[in-house]
C-alpha positions in Angstrom: 194.1 77.6 104.6 194.9 77.5 100.9 197.8 79.7 101.3 199.3 77.6 104.0 199.0 74.6 101.7 200.5 76.3 98.8 203.4 77.5 100.9 203.9 73.9 102.2 203.9 72.5 98.7 206.3 75.3 97.6 208.7 74.4 100.5 208.6 70.7 99.5 209.4 71.8 95.9 212.3 73.8 97.3 213.6 70.8 99.2 213.2 68.4 96.2 215.2 70.8 94.1 218.0 71.0 96.7 218.2 67.2 97.1 218.9 67.0 93.4 221.5 69.7 93.6 223.1 68.0 96.6 223.3 64.7 94.5 224.9 66.7 91.8 227.5 68.2 94.2 228.2 64.7 95.5 228.7 63.4 92.0 231.2 66.2 91.4 233.1 65.3 94.5 233.5 61.6 93.1 235.5 63.1 90.2 238.1 64.5 92.5 241.2 63.1 94.1 240.8 62.1 97.7 241.8 65.1 99.9 240.6 68.3 101.6 239.0 69.6 98.4 237.0 66.4 97.8 236.0 66.5 101.4 234.8 70.1 101.3 232.8 69.1 98.2 231.3 66.2 100.1 230.6 68.6 103.0 228.7 71.0 100.6 226.5 68.0 99.5 225.9 67.0 103.0 224.9 70.6 104.0 222.7 70.9 101.0 221.0 67.5 101.8 220.1 68.7 105.3 219.1 72.1 104.3 216.6 70.4 102.0 215.5 68.0 104.6 214.9 70.7 107.3 214.1 73.4 104.8 211.2 75.0 106.5 213.4 75.9 109.4 216.6 76.9 107.6 215.7 77.9 104.1 216.2 81.7 104.7 219.7 81.1 106.3 220.7 78.9 103.4 219.3 80.9 100.6 220.3 84.2 101.8 224.0 83.0 102.0 223.7 81.4 98.5 222.3 84.7 97.1 225.0 86.9 98.7 228.1 84.7 98.1 227.3 83.0 94.8 224.4 84.5 92.9 225.0 88.2 93.2 228.7 87.9 92.3 227.7 86.1 89.3 229.6 82.9 90.3 226.5 80.8 89.6 224.5 81.8 86.6 221.1 83.4 87.3 219.3 80.6 85.4 219.0 78.1 86.9 220.7 79.4 90.0 217.7 81.7 91.0 215.2 78.7 91.0 215.9 77.9 94.7 215.7 81.6 95.9 212.5 82.2 93.7 210.8 79.2 95.3 211.9 80.3 98.8 210.5 83.9 98.2 207.1 82.4 96.9 206.9 80.0 100.0 207.7 82.9 102.3 205.1 85.2 100.8 202.4 82.4 100.9 203.3 81.5 104.4 203.0 85.2 105.4 199.7 85.6 103.7 198.6 82.3 105.3 199.5 83.7 108.8 197.9 87.0 108.3 194.7 85.6 106.8 194.2 83.0 109.5 191.6 83.8 112.2 193.3 85.0 115.3 192.3 81.9 117.3 194.2 79.8 114.9 197.4 81.9 115.1 198.0 81.4 118.8 197.4 78.6 121.1 194.6 79.1 123.8 
């Protein structure tokens, strides 16, 4: 049970981190002239916001794309860029431990 709680707290930390990043992306958009580029930046902020809000469902899809398209090529610096993926990996590991350590009766509805 402790692993499930720790996993949940880590997912929440991941979400809070990404809400902050979404706000930063939005702020970047406000510095641009109105147009397609500004709209795409705003769309990125929107996407980050909803990845954060629905994180426990879509974290893997969002972070794998971030890792492959921005972190690995070096477009985003490893520090602080890797913080989100590190939180995701910790939450994923804790969730897995929680599921594997739960009694069988708690894993499946009866």
